[in-house]
C-alpha positions in Angstrom: 6.7 12.9 -2.4 3.2 11.4 -2.3 3.1 7.7 -2.7 -0.1 5.6 -3.2 -0.4 1.9 -3.7 -3.1 -0.7 -3.6 -2.8 -3.4 -1.0 -3.0 -6.1 -3.6 -1.3 -4.3 -6.5 1.4 -6.0 -8.6 3.9 -3.6 -7.2 4.9 -5.1 -3.8 4.2 -2.9 -0.8 7.6 -3.6 0.7 9.1 -1.7 -2.2 6.9 1.3 -1.4 7.9 1.1 2.2 11.6 0.9 1.3 11.2 4.0 -1.0 9.4 5.8 1.8 12.3 5.0 4.2 14.9 6.1 1.7 13.1 9.5 1.3 12.8 10.0 5.0 16.5 9.2 5.4 17.2 12.0 2.9 14.8 14.3 4.8 12.4 14.5 1.9 8.8 14.9 2.9 6.7 11.9 2.1 3.1 10.8 2.6 2.2 7.2 1.9 -1.3 5.9 1.4 -2.4 2.3 0.9 -5.8 1.6 -0.7 -7.8 -1.6 -0.8 -8.0 -3.7 -3.9 -5.6 -4.2 -6.8 -5.9 -1.0 -8.8 -2.9 0.7 -10.2 -2.0 4.4 -10.8 -4.8 6.4 -12.5 -7.3 3.8 -11.4 -7.4 5.2 -7.9 -6.7 8.9 -8.8 -10.2 9.9 -7.7 -9.6 8.4 -4.2 -6.3 10.2 -3.6 -6.8 13.5 -5.5 -7.6 15.6 -2.5 -4.6 14.1 -0.6 -2.3 14.8 -3.5 -3.5 18.4 -3.8 -3.1 18.9 0.0 0.4 17.5 -0.1 1.3 19.9 -3.0 -0.2 22.9 -1.1 1.7 22.0 2.0 5.1 21.2 0.6 5.5 23.0 -2.8 
């Protein structure tokens, strides 16, 4: 799973880190990227698009 979150987003980063840990515990591949600012979801898609495509190419 590819996770992306802004450092100042309304979704707390500790929740992202907990999800990441739960995925690792289940041996599910995960990449997590934190971006500056307070954007959400599609607002930072351009910044993470290459990472997402690389993740898909690697794991799917």
